[in-house]
C-alpha positions, 0 to 999 in steps of 0.5 A, spaced: 500 499 499 503 506 497 504 512 503 499 518 501 505 520 497 503 515 492 509 510 493 511 504 497 513 505 505 521 505 505 520 498 510 516 495 505 520 497 499 526 494 502 523 488 505 520 486 498 527 487 495 530 482 500 526 477 499 527 478 491 535 477 493 533 471 497 529 468 492 535 469 487 540 466 492 536 460 493 535 459 486 542 460 484 544 455 489 539 449 489 535 449 482 542 445 479 543 440 485 540 433 485 536 430 491 542 427 493 546 434 493 540 437 497 541 432 502 549 432 503 551 434 510 558 435 511 557 431 518 552 428 522 551 434 526 550 439 521 544 441 516 544 440 508 542 445 503 535 442 503 535 442 510 537 450 510 531 451 505 526 447 509 528 450 516 527 457 512 520 455 509 517 452 516 520 459 520 517 463 514 510 459 516 510 459 524 512 467 524 507 469 518 501 466 521 502 469 528 504 476 525 497 475 520 493 474 526 495 480 530 493 485 524 486 487 526 482 493 528 484 500 525 491 500 522 494 506 525 500 507 520 503 507 516 510 508 518 516 509 514 521 505 517 522 499 522 524 501 529 525 495 534 525 496 541 531 494 546 529 487 547 528 487 539 535 489 538 538 485 543 535 478 540 537 480 533 543 482 536 545 475 539 541 470 536 539 472 529 545 477 526 552 473 525 557 477 530 562 475 536 556 476 540 552 471 536 549 465 541 549 458 537 543 455 539 538 449 536 532 450 532 526 449 536 522 444 535 517 447 531 521 450 526 526 444 525 527 441 518 526 435 515 531 429 516 531 428 508 528 433 503 525 432 496 526 436 490 520 440 492 524 444 497 526 450 493 519 451 490 516 450 497 521 456 500 519 460 494 512 459 496 513 461 503 517 467 501 511 469 496 507 468 502 511 473 506 510 478 500 503 478 502 504 479 509 508 485 508 503 488 503 497 487 508 502 490 514 504 496 510 498 501 513 499 499 520 504 502 525 508 496 525 512 499 531 506 498 535 502 492 533 505 486 537 504 478 536 506 473 541 512 468 540 510 461 538 516 459 542 516 463 548 509 466 549 510 471 554 515 474 549 511 479 544 514 482 538 512 488 534 510 485 527 516 490 524 521 486 528 518 480 526 519 481 519 526 484 521 528 478 524 525 473 518 529 478 513 536 477 517 534 469 518 534 467 512 541 471 510 544 467 516 541 461 513 542 462 506 550 463 508 550 457 511 547 453 505 552 457 501 558 454 505 555 447 505 555 448 497 562 451 498 565 445 502 570 441 498 568 435 499 561 437 497 559 431 492 559 432 484 553 429 483 549 428 476 544 433 477 537 432 476 535 440 477 531 441 484 523 442 482 522 450 481 
């Protein structure tokens, strides 16, 4: 939804651009791969490229559902930028963003990837990003720095919709980087490709 000046809000435009970039990265990374390559892991404790994409898909679904349910009543916006509060900034800095302050933690059970993916994993990830785009458009007229939704993993924690969208955007970058490192691993198999479903 455009602003009164007839253009998209800055945060909406930025996040649409981030989703487009994530889609392009995922296609370049996974589309040429066979199912064997998609499921290859450097070691039993690490994730495959397919698991990274599946984790992003299910995280999109869980967060998007919670945020969508919070968008009720008078919108009260739009706003131009996302401004996380102190806890949102702390969460982004210590859990989501790769940095010396980041804490490594296991994914909650609700957003763990499947053990083995099939060739539809890329298509399903891209579809989840289309859902995210529609949520962004629906949220644009709201004051996303005030509307809050309960975390699906810790109900006492309530993020703003803006912070939730920021979490998902940076979370995608983090795990796409992880998947790219898997592809760059010297032991990654040179399988005869039967391209992942688009």
